[in-house]
N, C-alpha and C positions, 0 to 999 in steps of 0.2 A: 528275336532278341527280347529279353525281359527287362523292363525298366527297373532301375535301382531306386532307392528312396529318393523322393523329390528334394530338390535343393531347399534348405531351410531358410535362406535369406534372399539372395539376389535373383535366383532363377536363371542366372547366366552360366552356371556350371552344371552340365548335364552328364549323366552316366548311365550306360547300359552294359550288361554282361551277356556275351554271346554263348552259344552252345558249347564252345571250346574252352570256356572259362576265362576268356579275354575280356577285361573291362575296358570299354571305350569311354574315355573322359573327353568331353567336348566343351571348349570355351565358346559360348554361344551369345555373342554380342556383335553380330556382323555389321550393324550400322556404324560401329566405332572400330571396325577392323579388329574386333576382339580385344580391345584395350581393357585392362583389368583395373577396376576400382579397388580400393583398399579392402572392401568387404568381399570382393571376388577373390583376392589373394588369400584371405582367411578361409573362405569356403573351399577353394581348391586344395589347400593344405588339409582340411578336414576330410575331404574325399580320399586323399592318398593315405592318411593315417587310418581311416576305416578299412581301406583296401588291404593294408598291411596285416590286419588281423582276421581277414575273411579267408578261410581255407578254401572256399569255392572259387576264389580268384587266383588264376595261375599266371597271368601276365596282364600288362596294362598298355594301352595305346592312348597317348594324349594328342588331341588334334584341335583344330579350330573350325568354326562354321563359316559358310559364305565365301570360301575361296582364300581365306587368310588364316595363318596360324595364330599370331597375336602381334599387335603393334606395341605391346609392352604395357607400362603403367599408364593409367588415364591421367594425362597432364592437366586436363581441365579441372580436376579436383585438387591440384597441388596447392592453390592459395588457401585451401581449407584444411588439408591434412598434412601438408609438407612445406609449410611456410617458414618455419624456424629450424634451427639446428636440432633442437630437442625433438620436434615433430619428425624431422627427416630421419634421425637415428632410430626413432620408434618405428617409423615406416619401414626402414631397412631391416629392423629386427623381425617384424612380421613377415616380410618377404623372405628373409633367411629361413624362418621356420617352415615356410611352404617349400622352398628350394630343398631343404634337407629332408622333408617328408617325401619328396619325389626321389631324391638321390638315394635315400636309405630304405625305400620300399623294398621288401625282400623278394618281390617279383621282378622279372625283367620288364623294363619300361621303354617303350618306343615313342618317339615324337614323329608324327606324320605331318610334314610341313608343306604347305602351299602358300603362295603369296608372301606377305611379310612375316618375318620372325625377327623383330627389332627390339633392341634394348632389353627390357624385362622379358619380352617374348623369346629372345634368343637365350636368355638366362634359363628360362624354363626348359627349352630344348636341350641345353647343355647339362641340365640336372638329370635328364633321362639317360638311359644306358646307350641308346642307339638313336640316330636321326635318319629318317627316310624323307627325301625331298624331291619335288618335281621341278620342271623347267620354269615354272612361274616364281620360284622361290627367290626372295631377296632377304639377305641376312646382314646384320650389322648392329653396332652399339653406338648411337649418336649422343652419348652422355656429354661429350665435349662440346656439342652444340647447345647444350642446356646449361653449361657451367657446373656440371655435377662430377663428383668423383665416384667411380664405380665401387660397390661394396667389396669388402675383403673376401667374403665367401664367393661372390660371383667372379671376382678377379681370379681367385684360386682355381675355380672350376674351368674357367676359360684357359688359364695357363696350363692346367693339367691336360686339357684337350689339345691345344695347338702349339704349346711351347711359349717361352717368354718373348722371343722376337716377334712372332706372329700375333701374340696377344697385344703387344705394343702397337703393332700395325693396325689392328682392329680398333683399339681404344683411341689411339692418338689421331688416326685419320678420320674417325667418326663417319666413315662412308658405308654405303650399302653395297653388298657383293652379290653378284649373280650366282646361279647354281654352280657353274663351272669354277668361278672364283672361290666360292665357299668350299667346294670340294678340294681345291688346291690348298686351302688354308686348314684342311682337316676338320671343318665344321660339319661335314656331311659324311655319313657312313654308307648309305645306299641311295642311289639316285634313280629316278624313273621319269618317263615322259609325262605321265599324268597319274591321277588317283593314288597318291601316296598312302592314303588310309588303307586301301585294298592291299597294297604291298606290305604295309606294316602289319596288318592283320595276319597275312600269310606267314610272315616271319615270327610273329608272336605266337601263333597257333602251333608252329613247329617247335619252338623253344618250350612251350608249355607242356609238351609231352615228356620232357625230362624230369628227373626227380626233384620235387620242390625243395627238399632239404639241401640237395646239392646246389641248386640255383641260389638259394638264400645264403648258404655258407660261402660259396665261391664269391658271390657279389660282396658280401661283408668283408671278406679278407682282401679282395682287390681294392675296395674303397679305402680300407685302412692303410694299405700300402701307399695308395695315391695321396692320401691326406697326411701321411707321416705319423699316424697314431698306432701303427702295427706293434711297435715295441712295448708301448704302455698297455696294450690290450692282449698280451700274449696268452694269458690264461683263458680269456674269452675265445680266442681263436682256436686254442687247443680243445676247448669244450665243444665247439662247433664240429671239429673233425671227429672227436670221440663220439659225439651224438650220432653222427652219420654212420659210423661203424656199428653202433648198437641198434640201428633202425630196422624196421620191417622193410623199408624200401631198399636197403642194401641187400638184404636176403632175397627180396623179390628181383632185384636187378641181376643178381648172380643166377637165380633160377631161370629167368627169362633168357639170359645169354646161353646157358646150357641147353635150354629147350628150343632155342632159335625162334622165339616169339616176342612180340612187343611186350614190354613190361607194363604192369598195372600198378602205378605208384599211388600211394595214399598220403604222402607227406608226413609219415610217422615211422 
């Protein structure tokens, strides 16, 4: 693997790109179970915004170091950065920017989950397209135990994923769920006994072999359907479809099908 550019601020968000074009983004703060400071939220968003414009990156896997995905926001800094309503809303705005950078990344994004994926950690996983989790996983949103109301964006992503009744169960109970329970709640897409990063990389590498324009276009359309913006973005959606029809990749895909060989897509 080749190291990407070093983290410009905290040093707790690491990224490497493997030989298959899969970017591995690691939350690296194991002593705090990968709890994110406000600076880390900003840094993570920057990594995904950069990945969105890098043609060499074909898929992304988000994971955590030291046996945990993420314990969410770093509560120890709340008295300094989230003490008032004004600060809290600004904090949520920054978090939302990072969440959207993950959700709207034009590459397929996998969350590889071990240990805790709690609060903001679960929100990060829900912003990904797919979640791969192992038997050590514990998921939940304990906002109710902190006296907090979950953000509108995070609530929407949760509801899109699990439905209204289950979202109420998760938020109102504020409990942590085992792997089996999380799967039953539709929080997990792929489960494994151990090493979810390895499983996520296999899935991401396979998906990265498909046409980049198809991946990006299909993801954009499905996200627009999910968030209700599809009607207002009809021209944009039609343009995505038309662009694919005019692309070299469309011609290459047809040729590869006729010649019974793997396609060599270029993303154009």
